[in-house]
C-alpha positions as CSV (number, residue, x, y, z in Angstrom):
1,M,24.3,-13.5,-7.8
2,K,23.5,-12.4,-4.3
3,D,20.6,-14.8,-4.0
4,F,22.8,-17.6,-5.4
5,F,25.5,-17.2,-2.8
6,G,22.9,-16.8,-0.1
7,A,21.4,-20.2,-1.1
8,M,24.9,-21.7,-1.3
9,K,25.7,-20.6,2.3
10,E,22.5,-21.9,3.8
11,V,22.2,-25.2,1.8
12,W,25.8,-26.4,1.3
13,L,28.1,-24.8,3.8
14,V,26.7,-26.4,6.9
15,P,26.9,-30.0,5.6
16,L,30.3,-29.2,4.2
17,A,31.5,-28.0,7.5
18,I,30.3,-31.1,9.3
19,F,32.0,-33.2,6.6
20,I,35.3,-31.5,7.0
21,Y,35.0,-31.9,10.8
22,L,34.5,-35.6,10.4
23,I,37.6,-35.9,8.2
24,Y,39.6,-34.0,10.7
25,Q,38.5,-36.1,13.6
26,F,38.5,-39.6,11.9
27,D,41.2,-40.5,9.5
28,A,39.3,-43.6,8.7
29,F,36.8,-41.5,6.8
30,A,39.5,-39.8,4.7
31,F,39.3,-42.2,1.8
32,W,35.5,-42.1,1.5
33,A,35.6,-38.3,2.0
34,Y,38.0,-38.0,-0.9
35,K,35.7,-40.2,-3.1
36,I,32.6,-38.2,-2.2
37,A,34.3,-34.9,-2.8
38,L,35.7,-36.2,-6.1
39,Y,32.2,-37.0,-7.3
40,A,30.5,-33.9,-5.8
41,L,33.0,-31.4,-7.4
42,P,31.7,-31.9,-11.0
43,F,28.2,-31.5,-9.8
44,L,29.0,-28.2,-8.1
45,I,30.9,-26.9,-11.1
46,V,28.0,-27.8,-13.4
47,S,25.5,-26.2,-11.1
48,L,27.5,-22.9,-11.1
49,L,27.9,-23.0,-14.9
50,A,24.2,-23.8,-15.3
51,Y,23.2,-20.9,-13.1
52,A,25.5,-18.5,-14.9
53,A,24.2,-19.6,-18.3
54,H,20.6,-19.2,-17.1
55,Q,21.3,-15.7,-15.9
56,M,23.1,-14.7,-19.1
57,W,20.4,-16.1,-21.3
58,L,17.6,-14.4,-19.3
59,H,19.5,-11.1,-19.5
60,Y,20.0,-11.5,-23.2
61,V,16.4,-12.2,-24.1
62,Q,15.2,-9.4,-21.8
63,A,17.6,-6.9,-23.3
64,N,16.4,-8.0,-26.8
65,F,12.8,-7.5,-25.7
66,I,13.5,-4.1,-24.2
67,S,15.3,-2.9,-27.3
68,G,12.1,-3.5,-29.2
69,I,10.0,-1.2,-27.0
70,E,9.1,2.1,-28.7
71,W,9.0,4.9,-26.1
72,V,7.1,8.2,-26.3
73,L,7.5,11.3,-24.1
74,L,4.3,13.1,-23.4
75,E,4.3,16.7,-22.0
76,V,1.3,17.4,-19.8
77,V,0.4,21.1,-19.7
78,P,-1.8,21.6,-16.6
79,P,-5.0,23.7,-16.8
80,R,-5.0,27.3,-15.6
81,D,-7.2,26.4,-12.6
82,V,-6.3,23.2,-10.8
83,L,-9.1,22.9,-8.4
84,R,-8.8,19.2,-7.6
85,S,-6.7,17.7,-4.9
86,P,-3.7,15.4,-5.5
87,K,-6.2,12.5,-5.1
88,A,-7.1,13.0,-8.7
89,M,-3.5,12.4,-9.7
90,E,-3.5,9.3,-7.4
91,L,-6.4,7.9,-9.4
92,F,-4.7,8.7,-12.6
93,I,-1.5,6.8,-11.5
94,T,-3.6,3.8,-10.5
95,N,-5.6,3.5,-13.7
96,A,-2.9,4.5,-16.2
97,F,0.2,2.6,-14.8
98,Y,-0.9,-0.4,-12.8
99,H,-0.6,-3.0,-15.6
100,W,-0.1,-6.2,-13.6
101,S,0.1,-9.5,-15.6
102,Q,1.4,-13.0,-15.0
103,K,4.1,-14.0,-17.5
104,G,4.2,-17.6,-18.8
105,G,7.3,-19.7,-19.3
106,I,7.6,-18.9,-23.1
107,E,7.1,-15.2,-22.5
108,T,9.7,-15.1,-19.7
109,Y,12.4,-17.4,-21.0
110,W,12.1,-17.3,-24.8
111,Q,10.6,-13.9,-25.6
112,G,12.2,-12.1,-22.6
113,A,9.0,-10.3,-21.8
114,V,9.2,-7.8,-18.9
115,W,6.7,-5.6,-17.2
116,F,6.5,-2.1,-18.6
117,W,7.8,0.8,-16.5
118,F,6.9,4.5,-16.7
119,S,8.6,7.7,-15.7
120,L,6.9,10.8,-14.1
121,E,9.2,13.8,-14.6
122,L,9.3,17.4,-13.5
123,V,11.8,19.4,-15.5
124,S,13.1,22.9,-15.7
125,I,14.8,24.0,-18.9
126,D,16.2,27.6,-18.8
127,G,13.7,28.2,-15.9
128,Q,10.6,27.0,-17.8
129,V,8.9,24.2,-15.8
130,H,7.4,21.2,-17.6
131,F,5.6,18.0,-16.5
132,Y,6.4,14.9,-18.6
133,V,5.3,11.3,-18.7
134,R,7.4,8.7,-20.5
135,T,5.5,5.6,-21.5
136,P,5.7,2.8,-24.1
137,S,4.0,4.0,-27.3
138,R,1.4,1.2,-27.2
139,L,0.1,2.6,-23.9
140,K,0.0,6.2,-25.0
141,G,-3.7,6.1,-25.6
142,I,-4.6,4.9,-22.1
143,V,-2.3,7.5,-20.5
144,E,-3.9,10.3,-22.4
145,T,-7.4,9.0,-21.6
146,Q,-6.8,8.7,-17.9
147,M,-5.2,12.1,-17.8
148,Y,-8.1,13.8,-19.5
149,A,-10.5,11.8,-17.2
150,Q,-9.0,13.6,-14.2
151,Y,-8.0,16.9,-15.7
152,P,-10.3,17.6,-18.7
153,Q,-8.8,21.0,-19.3
154,A,-5.2,19.8,-19.5
155,Q,-3.2,19.4,-22.7
156,V,-1.2,16.3,-23.6
157,K,1.2,16.4,-26.5
158,V,4.1,14.3,-27.8
159,V,7.5,16.1,-27.5
160,E,11.2,15.3,-28.2
161,D,13.3,13.9,-25.4
162,Y,14.8,17.0,-23.7
163,T,17.8,14.9,-22.4
164,L,19.1,14.5,-26.0
165,A,20.1,18.2,-26.1
166,V,22.8,17.6,-23.5
167,D,26.1,16.4,-24.8
168,E,28.3,13.8,-23.2
169,I,29.8,14.9,-19.9
170,V,33.6,15.0,-20.3
171,P,36.4,16.9,-18.6
172,D,36.6,19.6,-21.3
173,G,33.0,19.4,-22.5
174,K,30.3,22.1,-22.7
175,W,28.1,20.6,-20.0
176,N,28.5,19.7,-16.4
177,L,26.1,17.6,-14.4
178,W,25.5,16.7,-10.8
179,G,23.0,14.0,-9.9
180,C,21.9,11.6,-7.2
181,E,19.3,9.0,-6.3
182,F,17.0,8.7,-3.3
183,K,15.9,5.8,-1.2
184,L,13.7,5.3,1.9
185,L,15.7,5.4,5.1
186,K,13.5,2.8,6.8
187,P,11.6,-0.3,5.5
188,D,9.2,0.2,2.7
189,V,6.1,-0.3,4.9
190,Y,6.7,3.0,6.7
191,P,5.4,6.0,4.6
192,I,6.7,9.4,3.9
193,K,4.6,12.5,4.6
194,T,1.8,12.7,2.0
195,Y,-0.7,15.2,0.8
196,V,-3.2,13.8,3.3
197,D,-0.9,14.9,6.1
198,F,-0.9,18.4,4.6
199,G,-4.7,18.4,4.5
200,L,-5.0,18.6,0.8
201,D,-7.4,15.6,0.7
202,K,-10.1,17.9,2.2
203,D,-9.9,20.4,-0.7
204,P,-9.3,23.6,1.4
205,K,-9.6,27.0,-0.1
206,E,-6.7,28.1,-2.2
207,E,-5.5,30.7,0.4
208,Y,-5.3,27.9,3.1
209,K,-3.5,25.3,1.0
210,V,0.0,24.2,1.9
211,D,1.2,22.2,-1.1
212,P,4.5,20.3,-0.6
213,I,5.3,20.4,-4.3
214,S,5.3,24.2,-4.3
215,P,8.9,24.7,-3.1
216,V,10.1,22.2,-5.7
217,V,8.4,24.0,-8.6
218,E,9.7,27.3,-7.2
219,L,13.3,26.0,-7.1
220,F,13.0,24.6,-10.6
221,G,11.5,27.9,-11.9
222,S,14.4,29.8,-10.5
223,M,16.9,28.4,-13.1
224,T,18.4,30.8,-15.5
225,K,19.3,30.4,-19.2
226,G,21.8,27.6,-19.7
227,E,20.7,25.8,-16.5
228,Q,18.4,22.8,-16.2
229,M,16.9,20.7,-13.3
230,W,15.5,17.3,-13.8
231,M,13.5,14.9,-11.6
232,Q,12.3,11.5,-12.6
233,I,10.2,9.0,-10.6
234,V,10.4,5.7,-12.4
235,I,7.6,3.2,-11.5
236,T,6.4,-0.2,-12.3
237,P,3.7,-2.4,-10.5
238,S,5.4,-3.9,-7.5
239,K,7.1,-7.2,-7.9
240,K,9.5,-6.7,-4.9
241,K,9.8,-10.0,-3.1
242,F,11.3,-11.1,0.2
243,R,12.4,-14.6,1.0
244,T,10.5,-16.3,3.7
245,K,13.1,-17.8,6.1
246,D,13.0,-21.4,7.1
247,K,9.9,-22.2,5.0
248,G,9.9,-24.4,1.9
249,P,7.3,-23.9,-0.7
250,S,4.7,-26.3,-2.2
251,L,5.4,-27.7,-5.7
252,G,3.3,-25.1,-7.4
253,T,4.9,-22.3,-5.5
254,L,8.3,-23.8,-6.2
255,I,7.7,-23.7,-10.0
256,S,6.5,-20.1,-9.7
257,N,9.6,-19.1,-7.6
258,I,11.9,-20.7,-10.2
259,Q,10.2,-18.7,-12.9
260,T,10.5,-15.5,-11.0
261,H,13.8,-15.8,-9.1
262,G,15.9,-18.3,-11.0
263,L,16.8,-22.0,-11.0
264,L,18.1,-22.1,-7.4
265,S,15.1,-20.4,-5.8
266,W,13.6,-23.2,-3.8
267,Y,12.5,-21.0,-1.0
268,E,9.1,-19.4,-0.5
269,Y,8.8,-15.7,-1.2
270,H,6.3,-13.1,0.0
271,D,5.4,-9.6,-1.3
272,W,6.0,-6.2,0.3
273,V,2.7,-6.2,2.1
274,K,3.5,-9.4,3.9
275,E,7.0,-8.0,4.6
276,G,5.3,-5.0,6.1
277,E,3.3,-7.2,8.4
278,E,6.5,-9.0,9.5
279,V,8.2,-5.6,10.2
280,I,5.2,-4.4,12.2
281,K,5.2,-7.7,14.3
282,K,8.9,-7.3,15.0
283,T,8.4,-3.7,16.0
284,L,5.6,-4.6,18.4
285,A,7.3,-7.8,19.8
286,P,8.9,-6.0,22.8
287,F,5.5,-4.7,23.8
288,T,3.5,-7.9,23.4
289,R,2.6,-10.3,26.2
290,L,0.8,-13.6,26.3
291,H,-1.5,-14.3,29.2
292,P,-2.3,-18.0,29.8
293,R,-5.9,-19.1,30.1
294,P,-7.3,-22.0,32.2
295,D,-8.1,-24.0,29.0
296,G,-4.4,-23.9,28.0
297,T,-4.7,-21.2,25.4
298,A,-3.2,-17.7,25.7
299,A,-4.5,-14.2,25.2
300,M,-2.3,-11.7,23.4
301,E,-2.0,-8.2,24.8
302,I,-0.1,-5.4,22.9
303,R,0.7,-2.3,24.9
304,A,2.6,-0.1,22.4
305,P,3.8,3.3,23.7
306,D,2.1,6.4,22.3
307,F,5.1,7.5,20.3
308,L,4.7,4.4,18.1
309,K,1.1,5.2,17.2
310,P,1.9,7.4,14.1
311,V,4.4,4.7,12.9
312,M,1.8,1.9,13.2
313,E,-1.0,4.0,11.7
314,G,1.1,5.1,8.8
315,A,2.2,1.5,8.0
316,G,-1.3,0.3,8.2
317,K,-2.6,2.9,5.8
318,K,0.2,2.5,3.3
319,M,-0.6,-1.2,2.8
320,L,-4.2,-0.4,1.9
321,K,-3.2,1.2,-1.4
322,V,-1.6,-0.1,-4.6
323,G,2.2,-0.2,-4.4
324,F,4.8,0.5,-7.2
325,D,8.4,-0.4,-7.3
326,T,9.9,3.1,-7.4
327,G,13.3,4.6,-8.3
328,I,13.9,8.3,-7.9
329,R,16.7,10.3,-9.6
330,V,17.4,14.1,-9.8
331,C,20.0,16.0,-11.9
332,Y,21.3,19.5,-12.1
333,V,22.6,20.2,-15.6
334,A,24.2,23.4,-16.8
335,K,26.8,24.8,-19.2
336,S,30.2,24.5,-17.6
337,E,30.7,28.2,-17.2
338,L,27.3,28.6,-15.6
339,F,27.4,25.6,-13.2
340,N,26.2,26.9,-9.8
341,M,27.1,24.9,-6.6
342,T,24.3,26.6,-4.7
343,N,21.7,25.1,-7.0
344,R,23.3,21.7,-6.6
345,R,23.0,22.0,-2.8
346,A,19.4,23.1,-3.1
347,L,18.5,20.2,-5.4
348,R,19.6,17.5,-3.0
349,L,17.2,18.9,-0.3
350,I,14.1,19.1,-2.4
351,F,12.4,16.2,-0.5
352,R,12.9,17.3,3.1
353,Q,9.3,18.5,3.4
354,Y,8.2,14.9,3.0
355,S,10.2,13.7,5.9
356,T,8.9,12.5,9.2
357,P,12.2,11.3,10.8
358,F,10.6,8.9,13.3
359,V,8.4,7.3,10.6
360,N,10.3,7.5,7.3
361,E,12.1,9.9,4.9
362,L,13.8,10.0,1.5
363,W,17.6,9.8,1.8
364,R,20.1,10.9,-0.8
365,I,22.4,8.2,-2.2
366,N,24.8,7.7,-5.2
367,S,25.8,11.4,-5.6
368,T,28.2,12.1,-8.4
369,Q,30.8,13.9,-6.3
370,A,34.2,13.4,-4.9
371,D,32.9,11.3,-1.9
372,A,30.6,9.2,-4.1
373,F,31.8,6.0,-2.5
374,G,32.4,7.5,1.0
375,S,29.8,5.5,2.8
376,N,32.2,5.1,5.8
377,I,34.8,7.2,7.4
378,V,37.8,5.3,5.9
379,A,36.4,5.6,2.3
380,G,35.8,9.3,2.9
381,F,39.6,9.8,3.1
382,F,40.0,8.7,-0.6
383,P,38.0,11.2,-2.8
384,L,37.6,10.5,-6.4
385,S,39.6,12.3,-9.1
386,S,37.9,14.9,-11.3
387,K,38.1,12.5,-14.2
388,K,36.2,9.8,-12.4
389,I,33.6,12.3,-11.2
390,K,33.0,13.2,-14.8
391,R,32.6,9.5,-15.7
392,L,30.1,9.1,-12.9
393,A,28.2,12.2,-14.1
394,N,28.1,10.9,-17.7
395,R,26.9,7.5,-16.4
396,M,24.2,9.3,-14.5
397,L,23.2,11.1,-17.6
398,E,22.9,7.8,-19.6
399,E,20.9,6.2,-16.9
400,Y,18.6,9.1,-16.6
401,R,18.2,9.2,-20.4
402,E,17.3,5.4,-20.4
403,R,15.1,5.8,-17.3
404,E,17.1,2.8,-16.0
405,F,16.3,1.3,-12.6
406,F,14.6,-2.1,-13.1
407,H,16.7,-3.9,-15.8
408,P,20.2,-2.7,-15.4
409,P,23.3,-4.1,-17.1
410,M,24.6,-7.6,-16.0
411,R,27.4,-6.0,-13.9
412,H,24.9,-4.7,-11.5
413,K,24.3,-8.3,-10.3
414,I,27.8,-8.4,-8.8
415,H,27.8,-6.6,-5.5
416,L,31.3,-6.1,-4.2
417,P,32.2,-4.2,-1.0
418,W,34.4,-1.1,-0.8
419,P,37.2,-0.6,-1.8
420,I,36.9,-3.4,-4.4
421,S,33.7,-2.1,-6.1
422,P,35.0,1.5,-6.9
423,V,38.3,0.0,-8.2
424,L,36.8,-2.6,-10.5
425,F,33.6,-0.7,-11.4
426,P,34.3,3.0,-10.9
427,N,31.8,4.4,-13.3
428,F,28.4,3.3,-12.0
429,F,26.3,2.9,-8.9
430,H,23.9,0.1,-7.7
431,H,20.4,1.4,-7.8
432,H,18.0,1.1,-4.9
433,I,14.3,0.2,-5.4
434,N,11.7,1.1,-2.9
435,V,7.9,0.5,-2.8
436,L,5.8,3.6,-2.7
437,N,2.0,3.5,-2.9
438,T,-0.1,5.7,-5.1
439,E,-0.7,8.3,-2.4
440,E,3.1,8.8,-1.9
441,I,3.8,9.0,-5.7
442,A,0.9,11.5,-6.2
443,T,2.4,13.6,-3.4
444,L,5.8,13.8,-5.2
445,W,4.3,14.4,-8.7
446,H,1.1,16.4,-9.1
447,F,0.0,19.8,-10.5
448,P,0.2,22.7,-8.0
449,G,-3.0,24.6,-7.3
450,Q,-3.8,28.2,-8.1
451,I,-2.0,29.5,-5.1
452,L,1.3,28.9,-6.9
453,K,1.7,31.8,-9.3
454,V,5.1,30.8,-10.9
455,P,5.2,32.6,-14.3
456,S,7.7,29.9,-15.6
457,L,5.1,27.1,-15.2
458,E,3.2,26.8,-18.4
459,R,-0.5,26.4,-18.1
460,I,-3.5,26.2,-20.4
461,E,-5.0,29.7,-20.3
462,S,-8.2,29.0,-22.2
463,K,-10.8,26.4,-21.4
464,E,-11.9,23.8,-24.0
465,A,-15.6,23.0,-24.3
466,A,-17.8,20.9,-26.6
467,P,-19.6,22.7,-29.4
468,P,-23.3,23.5,-29.0
469,T,-25.6,20.8,-30.1
470,N,-27.9,23.1,-32.1
471,L,-25.2,24.3,-34.6
472,P,-26.4,24.1,-38.2
473,I,-24.8,21.4,-40.3
């Protein structure tokens, strides 16, 4: 819907404005203007209806395809001695989850085929910390294979979905929930602080390791009986596209754009890497000079200040690795009588160690609290009622349980400003998708080393080994 109105504005509004001006200035054209408008109006109405029907059909077939996916939740119990750096987890993420494929017309518009998505989860249940991976059942084998390839002593087992043990969040219910989502504060090309910045890529001795996931595991391990903390990182190979302004595509690109972005997508699109290049060029533009040469050409000179060096270096390195469309969501769940506001406040700050404010950082959005829609000062004066907060919390529970980010309900296509949006759609938020590369994802989700001695983190205490070859048969 947003792309549609953007296209309408750029393609039809300018000629329409000129047309109206001519009618106003020259009464002689009024008759012909009336005739043209009379014939153009049905075309516009049919175009709107065709676009709406196209979107509804696509949503229907995709929802039907998604409903047929069988999901499985795998618990990964890390080995007792994690001697490898998070680079091993980065390799696991690349090999297990980057399933990129081109969908044909029949797959897209008749079968409703979508790219699979996966969820990497860190969970504390009554203070016991667990690592989970949610994956389509047909890919269970490759996920297990790649995990054992990097962590041979780990244990992977199928478990029940822990979210099903939490009942519906209602005003007088047994459970209470606070949750939020996170987004990058700056463009996707700028990275957060990763394990490389903490020196973990060099495999230092255990006593010298500074692991950024340690405070997260410690916080999760501090929960008491009746309390739970959940974190999910939902990923899929990046399809995030940006429209290339003032540039029309070739015929082949046009057909591809229509398949990907809809019937009215006659613009050329580029991926997040190209968008990163555009962002970098825009950042460096004030520091770029052209020096004319005698032959008529010009030499380009870029003199960026030193404070931009980490920004440019980080952006350049991020684009060198595989990117995933990523959504991040966290929840604090507890029995109503045990709900602790201090734990809620601590949870919303669990990513601050990954922040480099001048480069990029993860920013909290869509919190299920009284100022949920208070994105500006005026909205902040109209807090939500406790009943609506419970509705938001229950919606957050449902979206966490469905691992929902990439294929939300149809209503998410309608973006309305405050105060219209919370009035018409008070029970849900619009998700925000960022692109994180494998290095960033592995930083947020990996097994802590031996230096972290949290008793609530389950580990494999014994090592598995192959039997001797000389055993009698």
